[in-house]
C-alpha positions as CSV (number, residue, x, y, z in Angstrom):
1,M,-13.2,-31.0,-12.5
2,V,-13.2,-28.4,-15.2
3,W,-13.2,-30.8,-18.1
4,E,-15.7,-33.2,-16.4
5,I,-18.2,-30.3,-15.8
6,R,-17.8,-29.1,-19.4
7,K,-18.4,-32.6,-20.6
8,V,-21.4,-33.3,-18.4
9,L,-23.1,-30.0,-19.3
10,E,-22.0,-30.3,-23.0
11,V,-20.5,-26.8,-23.0
12,P,-16.9,-27.3,-24.1
13,D,-15.9,-23.6,-23.6
14,L,-17.7,-23.0,-20.3
15,P,-15.5,-20.6,-18.3
16,I,-14.6,-22.4,-15.1
17,D,-11.7,-22.0,-12.6
18,A,-11.5,-24.7,-9.9
19,T,-9.1,-26.1,-7.4
20,A,-9.9,-29.4,-5.7
21,V,-8.1,-30.4,-2.5
22,R,-8.7,-32.3,0.7
23,V,-7.3,-30.5,3.7
24,P,-7.0,-31.7,7.3
25,A,-7.5,-28.6,9.4
26,L,-6.5,-28.1,13.0
27,R,-6.4,-24.3,13.2
28,S,-5.4,-23.1,9.8
29,H,-7.6,-22.2,6.9
30,A,-7.0,-22.7,3.2
31,E,-8.4,-20.8,0.3
32,S,-8.3,-20.9,-3.5
33,I,-8.0,-17.4,-4.8
34,S,-8.5,-16.2,-8.4
35,I,-7.2,-12.7,-9.2
36,K,-7.9,-10.8,-12.5
37,F,-5.4,-8.1,-13.3
38,T,-5.7,-5.2,-15.8
39,Q,-2.4,-6.1,-17.4
40,P,-1.2,-9.6,-18.4
41,V,1.1,-11.5,-15.9
42,T,3.4,-13.0,-18.5
43,S,5.9,-14.5,-16.1
44,L,4.8,-16.9,-13.4
45,A,8.4,-16.9,-12.2
46,D,8.2,-13.2,-11.6
47,A,5.0,-13.6,-9.7
48,R,6.6,-16.3,-7.5
49,T,9.6,-14.0,-6.9
50,L,7.4,-11.1,-5.8
51,L,5.4,-13.3,-3.5
52,A,8.5,-15.0,-2.0
53,A,10.1,-11.6,-1.3
54,D,7.3,-10.7,1.2
55,V,8.1,-11.6,4.8
56,N,4.5,-12.6,5.4
57,V,4.6,-15.2,2.6
58,E,6.2,-18.6,2.5
59,L,6.3,-19.9,-1.1
60,C,5.3,-23.5,-1.2
61,D,5.0,-24.1,-4.9
62,D,6.7,-27.3,-6.2
63,T,4.0,-29.8,-7.0
64,T,6.5,-32.3,-8.5
65,S,7.9,-32.6,-4.9
66,N,4.4,-32.5,-3.3
67,L,5.1,-29.1,-1.9
68,Y,2.1,-26.9,-1.7
69,P,0.1,-25.0,1.0
70,M,-1.7,-27.1,3.6
71,P,-3.3,-26.3,6.9
72,V,-1.3,-29.1,8.6
73,T,2.0,-27.4,7.5
74,S,0.9,-23.7,8.0
75,T,-0.2,-24.2,11.6
76,Y,1.9,-22.3,14.1
77,K,3.5,-20.0,11.4
78,H,3.1,-16.3,11.2
79,A,3.6,-16.4,7.4
80,V,0.9,-17.5,5.0
81,E,1.8,-20.4,2.7
82,V,1.2,-19.6,-1.0
83,G,1.4,-22.1,-3.9
84,R,-0.2,-23.8,-6.8
85,I,0.4,-20.5,-8.7
86,R,-0.8,-20.7,-12.3
87,H,-2.6,-18.7,-15.0
88,S,-6.3,-18.7,-14.9
89,L,-8.2,-20.9,-17.3
90,V,-10.9,-18.2,-17.5
91,H,-8.8,-15.0,-17.6
92,G,-5.6,-16.4,-19.2
93,E,-2.5,-14.3,-18.6
94,Q,-4.6,-11.6,-17.0
95,G,-5.5,-14.0,-14.2
96,L,-3.7,-15.9,-11.5
97,N,-4.9,-18.7,-9.4
98,L,-3.3,-19.2,-6.0
99,F,-3.9,-21.6,-3.2
100,I,-3.1,-20.3,0.3
101,S,-3.1,-21.6,3.8
102,G,-2.5,-19.7,7.0
103,D,-2.9,-20.1,10.8
104,Q,-6.1,-18.2,11.6
105,L,-4.9,-17.5,15.2
106,L,-1.5,-16.1,14.2
107,R,-2.4,-14.5,10.9
108,G,-5.9,-13.3,11.2
109,A,-8.0,-10.3,10.4
110,A,-6.8,-8.3,13.5
111,L,-3.1,-8.7,12.7
112,N,-3.7,-7.9,9.0
113,A,-5.6,-4.8,9.9
114,Y,-2.8,-3.7,12.3
115,E,-0.1,-4.2,9.7
116,I,-2.1,-2.3,7.1
117,Y,-2.5,0.5,9.6
118,Q,1.3,0.5,10.1
119,L,2.0,0.7,6.4
120,I,-0.5,3.6,6.0
121,Y,0.8,5.4,9.1
122,Q,4.4,5.1,8.0
123,Q,3.5,6.7,4.6
124,Q,1.8,9.8,6.2
125,P,3.9,12.9,6.7
126,V,4.5,13.7,10.3
127,A,2.6,16.8,11.5
128,A,4.8,19.6,12.7
């Protein structure tokens, strides 16, 4: 997509980030996420290790074995599948692109808000 759009528009250095997928969806959603950091992310292996260490993440990132996040495989899981991890074509090493998929009934906004509340509450000093 990136190279075709640049060719059609005749703008060879047009900054574009894109992920193209076809997803069969029962009750899970999928998203393509681009993140820009203030510092370079020089090691994709380190990024994968950090993501895989989170109990709410299932790393699905081996495109040579056709292993990547999909709504059909993330359904009925509490963890969110994360994969297709790569540097951004627009932001270079300061950017990461991820593809994620998660069951919207098990891993939705309400559960996320509750878990964030728990993290914040646990970090607060207990009043005497």
